[in-house]
C-alpha positions as a printed NumPy array, in Angstrom:
array([[ 14.894,   7.271,  13.272],
       [ 14.508,  10.475,  11.282],
       [ 11.18 ,  11.654,   9.994],
       [ 12.271,  14.047,   7.29 ],
       [ 12.832,  13.48 ,   3.589],
       [ 16.377,  12.563,   2.63 ],
       [ 18.431,  15.609,   1.774],
       [ 19.113,  14.117,  -1.642],
       [ 15.451,  13.845,  -2.633],
       [ 14.31 ,  15.732,  -5.687],
       [ 11.797,  18.548,  -5.899],
       [  9.365,  16.426,  -7.958],
       [  5.935,  15.784,  -6.536],
       [  4.607,  12.373,  -5.505],
       [  1.064,  13.774,  -5.703],
       [ -0.155,  17.025,  -7.231],
       [ -3.861,  17.922,  -6.933],
       [ -5.36 ,  21.147,  -8.26 ],
       [ -9.051,  21.957,  -7.951],
       [-10.061,  18.318,  -7.456],
       [-13.749,  17.59 ,  -6.853],
       [-15.52 ,  14.287,  -6.324],
       [-19.303,  14.3  ,  -6.704],
       [-21.194,  11.05 ,  -6.44 ],
       [-24.41 ,  10.706,  -8.504],
       [-23.894,  14.13 , -10.047],
       [-27.122,  15.677, -11.305],
       [-29.342,  13.172,  -9.499],
       [-31.563,  13.661,  -6.466],
       [-29.091,  11.76 ,  -4.272],
       [-26.068,  13.796,  -5.375],
       [-23.298,  13.966,  -2.769],
       [-20.244,  16.21 ,  -2.94 ],
       [-17.479,  14.271,  -1.183],
       [-14.513,  16.471,  -2.139],
       [-14.53 ,  20.159,  -3.007],
       [-11.707,  22.106,  -4.659],
       [ -8.788,  20.116,  -3.236],
       [ -5.356,  21.671,  -3.745],
       [ -2.514,  19.567,  -2.359],
       [  1.082,  18.704,  -3.185],
       [  3.   ,  15.845,  -1.592],
       [  6.738,  16.038,  -2.132],
       [  9.043,  13.157,  -2.924],
       [  9.965,  11.393,   0.316],
       [  7.374,  13.317,   2.351],
       [  5.043,  11.801,   4.964],
       [  1.631,  13.521,   4.898],
       [ -1.361,  12.528,   7.033],
       [ -4.998,  13.333,   6.304],
       [ -7.231,  13.922,   9.307],
       [-10.804,  15.09 ,   9.765],
       [-14.234,  13.957,  10.989],
       [-15.821,  10.765,   9.697],
       [-17.278,  11.225,   6.235],
       [-15.07 ,  14.201,   5.356],
       [-13.598,  12.547,   2.283],
       [-10.178,  11.418,   3.534],
       [-10.544,   7.899,   2.183],
       [-12.256,   9.181,  -0.948],
       [ -9.245,  11.373,  -1.701],
       [ -6.941,   8.379,  -1.273],
       [ -9.172,   6.33 ,  -3.592],
       [ -9.138,   9.082,  -6.234],
       [ -5.331,   9.17 ,  -6.089],
       [ -5.259,   5.366,  -6.403],
       [ -7.664,   5.468,  -9.398],
       [-10.169,   3.338,  -7.505],
       [-12.687,   6.075,  -8.325],
       [-12.357,   9.028, -10.689],
       [-12.288,  12.723,  -9.831],
       [-15.324,  14.601, -11.14 ],
       [-13.203,  17.589, -12.098],
       [ -9.77 ,  19.055, -11.48 ],
       [ -6.194,  18.078, -12.285],
       [ -4.385,  15.256, -10.52 ],
       [ -1.026,  13.61 , -11.119],
       [  0.652,  10.769,  -9.245],
       [  4.427,  10.527,  -9.647],
       [  4.08 ,  12.88 , -12.602],
       [  1.479,  10.859, -14.536],
       [ -2.301,  10.445, -14.443],
       [ -3.803,   8.241, -11.702],
       [ -4.785,   5.738, -14.387],
       [ -1.207,   5.481, -15.657],
       [  0.132,   5.358, -12.105],
       [ -2.139,   2.385, -11.387],
       [ -1.135,   0.586, -14.598],
       [  2.554,   1.212, -13.931],
       [  2.133,   0.263, -10.243],
       [  3.678,   3.535,  -9.092],
       [  1.994,   3.268,  -5.698],
       [  1.313,   0.616,  -3.1  ],
       [ -1.81 ,   0.657,  -0.949],
       [ -2.654,  -0.682,   2.515],
       [ -6.082,  -0.617,   4.168],
       [ -7.388,  -0.933,   7.734],
       [ -7.849,  -4.659,   7.195],
       [ -4.755,  -6.477,   5.998],
       [ -6.805,  -8.226,   3.261],
       [ -4.462, -11.188,   3.007],
       [ -5.426, -14.399,   1.229],
       [ -5.845, -17.037,   3.923],
       [ -4.994, -19.944,   1.599],
       [ -1.629, -18.453,   0.616],
       [  1.426, -18.457,   2.841],
       [  2.81 , -15.165,   4.112],
       [  5.539, -15.32 ,   1.464],
       [  3.09 , -16.003,  -1.351],
       [  0.876, -13.117,  -0.196],
       [  3.837, -10.783,  -0.56 ],
       [  4.684, -12.313,  -3.927],
       [  1.224, -11.674,  -5.375],
       [  1.875,  -8.271,  -7.052],
       [  5.056,  -9.689,  -8.571],
       [  3.209, -12.757,  -9.787],
       [  0.679, -10.491, -11.497],
       [  3.588,  -8.675, -13.166],
       [  4.951, -11.928, -14.506],
       [  8.099, -12.206, -12.396],
       [  9.617, -15.687, -12.437],
       [  9.25 , -17.816,  -9.342],
       [ 12.844, -17.534,  -8.133],
       [ 13.014, -13.732,  -8.442],
       [  9.686, -13.086,  -6.749],
       [ 10.555, -15.474,  -3.902],
       [ 13.823, -13.622,  -3.327],
       [ 12.079, -10.233,  -3.372],
       [  9.377, -11.448,  -0.97 ],
       [ 11.97 , -12.72 ,   1.494],
       [ 13.883,  -9.434,   1.256],
       [ 10.717,  -7.539,   2.212],
       [  9.738,  -9.981,   4.964],
       [ 13.196,  -9.513,   6.42 ],
       [ 12.64 ,  -5.735,   6.295],
       [  9.409,  -6.043,   8.31 ],
       [ 11.082,  -8.617,  10.591],
       [  8.843, -11.523,   9.593],
       [ 11.214, -13.707,   7.572],
       [ 10.786, -16.51 ,  10.114],
       [  7.046, -16.57 ,   9.37 ],
       [  7.292, -16.843,   5.574],
       [  5.689, -20.3  ,   5.48 ],
       [  2.898, -19.466,   7.934],
       [ -0.698, -18.711,   6.96 ],
       [ -2.146, -15.279,   7.793],
       [ -4.537, -16.683,  10.394],
       [ -1.541, -17.878,  12.406],
       [ -0.297, -14.282,  12.856],
       [ -1.357, -11.477,  15.189],
       [ -3.132,  -8.411,  13.823],
       [  0.042,  -6.336,  13.919],
       [  1.995,  -9.045,  12.118],
       [ -0.676,  -9.296,   9.429],
       [ -0.429,  -5.552,   8.858],
       [  3.328,  -5.838,   8.469],
       [  2.75 ,  -8.489,   5.796],
       [  0.296,  -6.14 ,   4.057],
       [  2.884,  -3.339,   4.143],
       [  5.529,  -5.676,   2.719],
       [  3.133,  -6.647,  -0.086],
       [  2.405,  -2.979,  -0.845],
       [  6.162,  -2.432,  -1.298],
       [  6.73 ,  -5.502,  -3.482],
       [  7.129,  -3.662,  -6.799],
       [  9.132,  -0.872,  -5.127],
       [  6.604,   1.929,  -5.79 ],
       [  7.652,   5.523,  -5.01 ],
       [  4.373,   6.22 ,  -3.167],
       [  2.589,   4.359,  -0.367],
       [ -1.108,   5.066,   0.309],
       [ -2.383,   3.958,   3.725],
       [ -6.01 ,   4.119,   4.873],
       [ -6.169,   3.749,   8.683],
       [ -3.883,   0.71 ,   8.61 ],
       [ -3.49 ,   0.628,  12.405],
       [ -7.054,   1.574,  13.356],
       [ -8.06 ,  -1.904,  14.534],
       [ -4.961,  -2.492,  16.668],
       [ -4.584,  -2.075,  20.43 ],
       [ -2.665,   0.993,  21.592],
       [  0.647,  -0.692,  22.356],
       [  0.685,  -2.61 ,  19.066],
       [ -0.296,   0.569,  17.262],
       [  2.678,   2.458,  18.693],
       [  5.037,  -0.359,  17.709],
       [  3.595,  -0.347,  14.182],
       [  4.061,   3.42 ,  13.929],
       [  7.747,   3.01 ,  14.757],
       [  7.987,   0.139,  12.302],
       [  6.464,   2.261,   9.546],
       [  8.895,   5.116,  10.22 ],
       [ 11.784,   2.666,  10.09 ],
       [ 10.592,   1.318,   6.731],
       [ 10.067,   4.844,   5.428],
       [ 13.623,   5.769,   6.406],
       [ 15.054,   2.656,   4.775],
       [ 13.121,   3.025,   1.519],
       [ 12.659,   6.806,   1.104],
       [  9.011,   6.325,   0.093],
       [  6.479,   9.133,  -0.04 ],
       [  3.536,   8.246,   2.211],
       [ -0.047,   9.498,   2.402],
       [ -1.693,   8.254,   5.576],
       [ -5.361,   8.51 ,   6.625],
       [ -6.077,   8.466,  10.368],
       [ -8.609,   9.615,  12.951],
       [ -5.93 ,   9.876,  15.64 ],
       [ -4.363,  13.292,  16.197],
       [ -1.358,  11.923,  18.153],
       [ -0.73 ,   9.317,  15.452],
       [ -0.866,  11.927,  12.682],
       [  1.542,  14.205,  14.561],
       [  3.984,  11.451,  15.507],
       [  4.303,  10.112,  11.974],
       [  4.062,  13.147,   9.732],
       [  6.01 ,  15.973,   8.187],
       [  2.658,  17.716,   7.579],
       [ -0.884,  17.066,   8.773],
       [ -3.651,  17.998,   6.332],
       [ -6.853,  18.975,   8.15 ],
       [-10.153,  18.433,   6.329],
       [-13.626,  19.852,   6.971],
       [-16.902,  17.939,   7.345],
       [-18.548,  17.065,   4.018],
       [-18.072,  18.426,   1.484],
       [-14.436,  17.652,   2.22 ],
       [-12.167,  20.673,   1.896],
       [ -8.646,  21.294,   3.129],
       [ -9.013,  23.881,   5.88 ],
       [ -5.477,  23.884,   7.284],
       [ -2.088,  22.229,   6.911],
       [ -0.01 ,  21.911,  10.072],
       [  3.755,  21.555,   9.708],
       [  5.306,  19.152,  12.214],
       [  8.941,  19.566,  13.248],
       [  9.829,  16.931,  15.82 ],
       [ 13.213,  15.803,  14.535],
       [ 14.151,  12.23 ,  15.296],
       [ 11.26 ,  10.169,  16.657],
       [ 12.011,   8.003,  19.684],
       [ 10.44 ,   6.874,  22.952],
       [ 10.624,  10.395,  24.383],
       [  8.956,  12.151,  21.441],
       [  5.399,  11.606,  22.666],
       [  6.296,  13.269,  25.974],
       [  7.978,  16.322,  24.464],
       [  6.641,  19.883,  24.55 ],
       [  6.937,  20.144,  20.749],
       [  4.752,  17.057,  20.35 ],
       [  2.008,  18.482,  22.572],
       [  2.258,  21.832,  20.778],
       [  1.685,  20.12 ,  17.427],
       [ -1.19 ,  18.013,  18.787],
       [ -2.811,  21.236,  20.032],
       [ -2.294,  22.87 ,  16.643],
       [ -4.063,  20.034,  14.837],
       [ -6.869,  19.887,  17.409],
       [ -7.502,  23.622,  17.122],
       [ -7.476,  23.393,  13.337],
       [-10.066,  20.618,  13.488],
       [-12.221,  22.904,  15.619],
       [-11.962,  25.55 ,  12.925],
       [-10.111,  28.011,  15.12 ],
       [ -7.118,  28.371,  12.801],
       [ -4.874,  28.141,  15.823],
       [ -2.281,  26.081,  13.975],
       [ -0.347,  29.105,  12.767],
       [ -0.202,  30.629,  16.23 ],
       [  1.138,  27.435,  17.749],
       [  3.636,  26.965,  14.924],
       [  4.815,  30.536,  15.523],
       [  5.569,  29.699,  19.159],
       [  7.783,  26.805,  18.102],
       [  9.556,  28.786,  15.427],
       [  7.807,  27.463,  12.311],
       [  6.425,  30.78 ,  10.993]])
């Protein structure tokens, strides 16, 4: 399993943010600045994680990109268009910490939902749903209801649903946060496998430093509110496998992210030791 963008990917940007701010209740007594002057580019096929203390604006940034809330100021494009157009054109898929599946629909019909909303005919959307369930290794559970599945299986269904319309970008907000450690590690490997098979760009919010390092090409470190990007740690681990989490390079990168979170700007020094600067 490789964790680097395909060599044939273009230089276009999945996400481009310049000077993005998000201020809730601007001008009122309860004004809150959630995001301050965010500059960030996510390349096509890149896996980027956002990490920082609770309340630092990680999820808010994902929601601004998804057009679930609007930026107060700044310039933002998603797959080369505005967030509003990206939402209307379904240029991204999104997965949250809770799978948010409809209990009364079968697994297959949950995956079909975005296609149903797009007006796909029944036969085509059924075929697409089964293709995706096969990808996440749940084809045998197509006729089950979500409550009959484990938490990890439900998240795989949610990921399949987020990929239904084949969007170029996948936004993920702590999708494995509620899972036990062993299931979480299996889901991380599953996500990397899907990323490799589809070539999607992924933005991933997590509170786990090891998870961010294991999954990502780059880890974006954010400050306490108001959320600012204080460091970006490049991760060069090559092919991820069972030995990756025990490697010296992995521990070096975990240290780099931890030091950056402490505001010590140690990321560059650690990256220099492993030949990244």
